[in-house]
N, C-alpha and C positions, 0 to 999 in steps of 0.2 A: 272357908273360901266364899261361899256362897252369902255369907254375911258381909263380907267386905264388898262383894259385888252390889249387893242391895244398897249398902251404904253408899258406893260410888253413884248408882243410879239415883239416889235419893238427892245427893249433893247436885248432880246435874239437872235434876227437875226443879230443885230450889233455884239453882243458877238460871234456868230457863225462865222461871217465874219472876226472878228479879230483874232480869233485862228488859220485859216490857214495862215493868214499873218505872225503871230509869227513863225508857224512852218516853213514857207518859209524863213524868217530871219535866223533861226536857220540852215537850211539846206545851205542857202547861206553863212553863217559864216564858217561853217563846210567845204564846198567846197572851199572857199578862203584860209583857212587854209592849206587845203590838196595840193592845187595847190601851194601855197607857199613853202611847205615842199617839194614838188616835183621838183620845180625850184632851190631849194637849193641843192638837191641832183644831178641834171644835173650839176650843176655850179661845186660842190665839185669833182665829178666824172671826169669832164673835167680837173680839175685842177689837179688831181692826176695822171690822164693819161699824162699829160704835164710834170709833176715832173718825172714819169717814164721814159719817152722817154729822158728826160733831162740827167738824170743821169745813164741810161742804159749802157751808155760807160765805167762807172767807173771800172767795173770788167775786162773789155777788156784792158783797159788801164793799170790796174795793173799788166798784163802780157807784155804789149809792152814798157811801160817806161823804164823797165831796159835795153832793146835792145838799146834804143836811148841813156841812159846814157852811156852805155859801148861805143857806137859810139864816142860819145864826149870825153870820157876819152882816146880813142884811138889815138885822133888827138891832145889832150891837151899839152902835153909835147914834141912837135918835136923841133929839130933844124932848123936853117934857111935853111940850105940845103934840109932838108927833107920836108920843107914847100913847095917847088919848085916841088917836085915830082907829076907827073900826077896822080898818085895813090891816094896821099894825096888831091890834088885838087878835085878829084871825090867823095872822101868821103865827103869833107866838102860841096860839092854841095848836096849831098844826105842828109846830117844833116840838111841843109837850108831847103830843101824840106820837111824833117820830121817835123821841127819846124812849117813851114808854114801851114802844114796839121793840126797839133795839135791846133795851135792857131785858125784856122777857125772852129774848132769843140769846142771852148770854154775852152780849156786847157791852163793854164799859169803857167810859172815856178815862184816858190816863191822867190823873192829877198833875199839875206841872207848876204853876206859879207859886213861889215860895217854897216849894219842895227843893229837896237835895237833889242834884243832877244824878240821873240813873242811866248809865250806858246802855242798859239792857232794853229801856223803854223810850229814850229818848235820843233826839240828834241835835246837837249844838250846832247852830249856824253862825253863831257870832259869840265873842267873847270867850274869858277863861275863868273857871271858878267852879264853886260848889253848889250855888244855890241858883235855881231857875228865876229869873227876872222877867221875863215876858215869854208868853206863848205865841208864836207865828201860826202854827198849824197844830190843830189837836192830833192827839194820837189815840189808838183804840186797841182794846184787847177782846179777843172772843175766847171766852171760857178760860181766861188767865193766859192765853197765847198772844203775844203782840203780832197784830196783822197790819198795824200802822203806826211806826213810832212818831211820837210828839216831836216837832221841829220847834226848838226854843232857843231863846238868847240867854246866857248865863253871867253872872257876876260873881266878883271875889266876895 
């Protein structure tokens, strides 16, 4: 009889030892889930922060790009004689600097004339068709995202 009692006591002792192990496994599993959630949150926050800084210029560029466009228009239709003017040469130099700075910040002009009409990057003001005939207003992308669609005239 005492052997049976000893066996029962041993079984109870083993069960008591197993029970904390099960609890510890539960805590360990909960800890690992919480750690994974935290790491995902850190990654997501970092990604959102990078996105914010990457596209924070978009609002400022919305104010600045019309000035750039007007400078381009001011030298677009000059005669050969006017092209030689020191004033025009200076404005063209400023335009090149302006373009270089924009490109360094991730701004690119959307190519239009002669290209296939693209609904995602262009807005047709006139005509119906598939090929861009004339650009009325330049469009721009910031790091591949359209911030100002090009306004164009299309032809068949």
